[in-house]
DRENKEMI-561190 format. One line per 8 residues: for each residue z, y, x of N, C-alpha, C. Coordinates in steps of 0.001 Angstrom, whole numbers, always signed. Layout:
<recs>
Z,Y,X,Z,Y,X,Z,Y,X ~ ...
</recs>
This chain:
<recs>
+0,-1178,+843,+0,+0,+0,+0,+1243,+890 ~ -729,+2280,+486,-847,+3512,+1259,+398,+4389,+1147 ~ +288,+5562,+1744,+1419,+6499,+1754,+1289,+7555,+662 ~ +463,+7324,-329,+306,+8266,-1421,-635,+9408,-1061 ~ -778,+10318,-1993,-1655,+11477,-1800,-813,+12740,-1674 ~ -1311,+13677,-887,-626,+14956,-716,-1528,+16070,-1213 ~ -893,+17090,-1756,-1628,+18228,-2281,-953,+19512,-1794 ~ -1736,+20412,-1223,-1221,+21710,-803,-1513,+22721,-1904
-545,+23578,-2179,-703,+24548,-3265,-350,+25942,-2773 ~ -1062,+26955,-3293,-759,+28352,-3009,-1037,+29154,-4280 ~ -148,+30104,-4567,-347,+30954,-5737,+177,+32347,-5417 ~ -543,+33370,-5870,-77,+34750,-5795,-41,+35296,-7212 ~ +1046,+35944,-7570,+1133,+36564,-8887,+1725,+37953,-8750 ~ +1354,+38828,-9680,+1818,+40207,-9647,+2014,+40721,-11065 ~ +2903,+41699,-11205,+3103,+42366,-12483,+3340,+43847,-12211 ~ +2749,+44688,-13039,+2883,+46136,-12915,+3345,+46675,-14267
+4574,+47168,-14332,+5144,+47659,-15579,+5189,+49189,-15629 ~ +4369,+49841,-14818,+4272,+51297,-14825,+2996,+51661,-15565 ~ +3137,+52405,-16696,+1954,+52734,-17483,+2286,+53813,-18510 ~ +1428,+54783,-18668,+1467,+55781,-19739,+2866,+56311,-20022 ~ +3503,+56857,-19016,+4822,+57445,-19218,+5977,+56469,-19139 ~ +5698,+55181,-19021,+6745,+54174,-18867,+6927,+53941,-17378 ~ +8111,+54264,-16879,+8380,+54172,-15441,+9077,+52849,-15155 ~ +8315,+51781,-15118,+8876,+50448,-14888,+8841,+50070,-13423
+8819,+48803,-13155,+8818,+48277,-11789,+7518,+47544,-11506 ~ +7319,+47236,-10226,+6187,+46408,-9792,+6754,+45241,-9003 ~ +6171,+44069,-9188,+6638,+42887,-8457,+5447,+41996,-8108 ~ +5575,+41280,-7013,+4558,+40329,-6591,+5225,+39150,-5897 ~ +4607,+37982,-5986,+5192,+36822,-5314,+4096,+35914,-4755 ~ +4405,+35329,-3604,+3569,+34315,-2968,+4337,+33004,-3080 ~ +3666,+31951,-3514,+4287,+30632,-3629,+3420,+29635,-2873 ~ +4046,+28876,-1968,+3343,+27851,-1206,+4088,+26538,-1377
+3363,+25443,-1499,+4067,+24195,-1712,+3269,+22973,-1323 ~ +3983,+21854,-1331,+3399,+20548,-1070,+3816,+19613,-2191 ~ +2854,+18960,-2796,+3118,+17930,-3797,+2733,+16589,-3183 ~ +3632,+15618,-3284,+3382,+14295,-2726,+3409,+13292,-3864 ~ +2259,+12707,-4145,+2114,+11710,-5202,+2345,+10336,-4581 ~ +3567,+9828,-4733,+3917,+8536,-4138,+3156,+7398,-4813 ~ +3148,+7412,-6124,+2430,+6437,-6954,+1831,+7221,-8120 ~ +1047,+6582,-8968,+558,+7301,-10156,+1695,+7741,-11093
+2910,+7236,-10866,+4037,+7527,-11763,+5179,+8275,-11083 ~ +5028,+8663,-9835,+6109,+9353,-9120,+5531,+10472,-8251 ~ +6211,+11630,-8302,+5749,+12789,-7540,+6954,+13553,-7004 ~ +6869,+13982,-5735,+7881,+14840,-5118,+7226,+16182,-4830 ~ +7941,+17277,-5154,+7385,+18612,-4985,+8366,+19489,-4209 ~ +7848,+20248,-3256,+8634,+21233,-2507,+7819,+22513,-2456 ~ +8458,+23621,-2833,+7771,+24911,-2852,+8646,+25987,-2226 ~ +8003,+26942,-1579,+8672,+28115,-1019,+8104,+29343,-1713
+8984,+30257,-2151,+8554,+31476,-2842,+9074,+32696,-2084 ~ +8181,+33643,-1866,+8540,+34942,-1278,+8124,+35995,-2307 ~ +9097,+36712,-2872,+8808,+37708,-3908,+9359,+39064,-3498 ~ +8654,+40122,-3900,+9115,+41489,-3669,+9075,+42248,-4988 ~ +10016,+43169,-5161,+10091,+43992,-6357,+10265,+45442,-5930 ~ +9452,+46319,-6464,+9517,+47745,-6158,+10154,+48467,-7343 ~ +11289,+49123,-7121,+11986,+49879,-8162,+11610,+51342,-7997 ~ +10962,+51911,-9007,+10515,+53295,-8901,+11400,+54266,-9680
+12295,+53769,-10522,+13117,+54646,-11358,+14288,+55219,-10556 ~ +14462,+56524,-10600,+15567,+57157,-9870,+16904,+56923,-10568 ~ +16907,+56633,-11888,+18166,+56400,-12591,+18676,+54963,-12444 ~ +17943,+54123,-11732,+18391,+52750,-11466,+19677,+52818,-10648 ~ +20689,+51965,-10949,+21968,+52044,-10226,+21841,+52027,-8706 ~ +20891,+51286,-8169,+20704,+51230,-6719,+19744,+52298,-6214 ~ +19172,+53083,-7134,+18189,+54081,-6762,+16837,+53442,-6486 ~ +15825,+54258,-6204,+14507,+53693,-5884,+14573,+52857,-4610
+13729,+51880,-4527,+13691,+51033,-3334,+12935,+49748,-3606 ~ +13216,+48726,-2807,+12528,+47443,-2935,+13516,+46312,-2730 ~ +13244,+45208,-3370,+14058,+44011,-3205,+13179,+42848,-2783 ~ +13754,+41903,-2073,+13015,+40742,-1571,+13775,+39478,-1946 ~ +13044,+38451,-2349,+13627,+37160,-2701,+12928,+36071,-1895 ~ +13711,+35159,-1323,+13197,+33958,-666,+13834,+32771,-1383 ~ +13032,+31814,-1813,+13572,+30655,-2529,+12837,+29391,-2105 ~ +13576,+28289,-2029,+12998,+26972,-1773,+13339,+26109,-2973
+12324,+25498,-3571,+12490,+24672,-4760,+12043,+23254,-4455 ~ +12804,+22275,-4924,+12435,+20864,-4763,+12606,+20169,-6103 ~ +11684,+19248,-6398,+11738,+18537,-7669,+11152,+17153,-7502 ~ +11734,+16205,-8194,+11197,+14834,-8252,+10834,+14549,-9699 ~ +9670,+13961,-9901,+9191,+13670,-11250,+8793,+12210,-11335 ~ +9317,+11530,-12333,+9008,+10107,-12559,+8541,+9939,-13993 ~ +7470,+9221,-14183,+6894,+8982,-15505,+7194,+7538,-15901 ~ +7830,+7377,-17040,+8180,+6033,-17522,+7232,+5593,-18607
</recs>
C-alpha cells in the first residue's frame, strides 16, 4: 500500500468595510496548508494562517493602527 496522496493549498482573502461614509476596517489573510489523504476515508490537514487587520477609526479604543494574527490549524477527518 502507498503512502497516500498529498495536496498543497493556498488561499488569499480580503475584506474592505470602508465605503460611502462608513469608516470600517480592512483585513486580509494568507492561508497555506497541506492535506494528506491517507486512504479514501481518512484525511489529515494542517494549515497556517497569517492575517492582518487595519483599523482606521480614531474612536477605536486602541486608536488607529494594525493588528496581526498567526494561527496553525490541524484537523483529522474520518468517513464512516
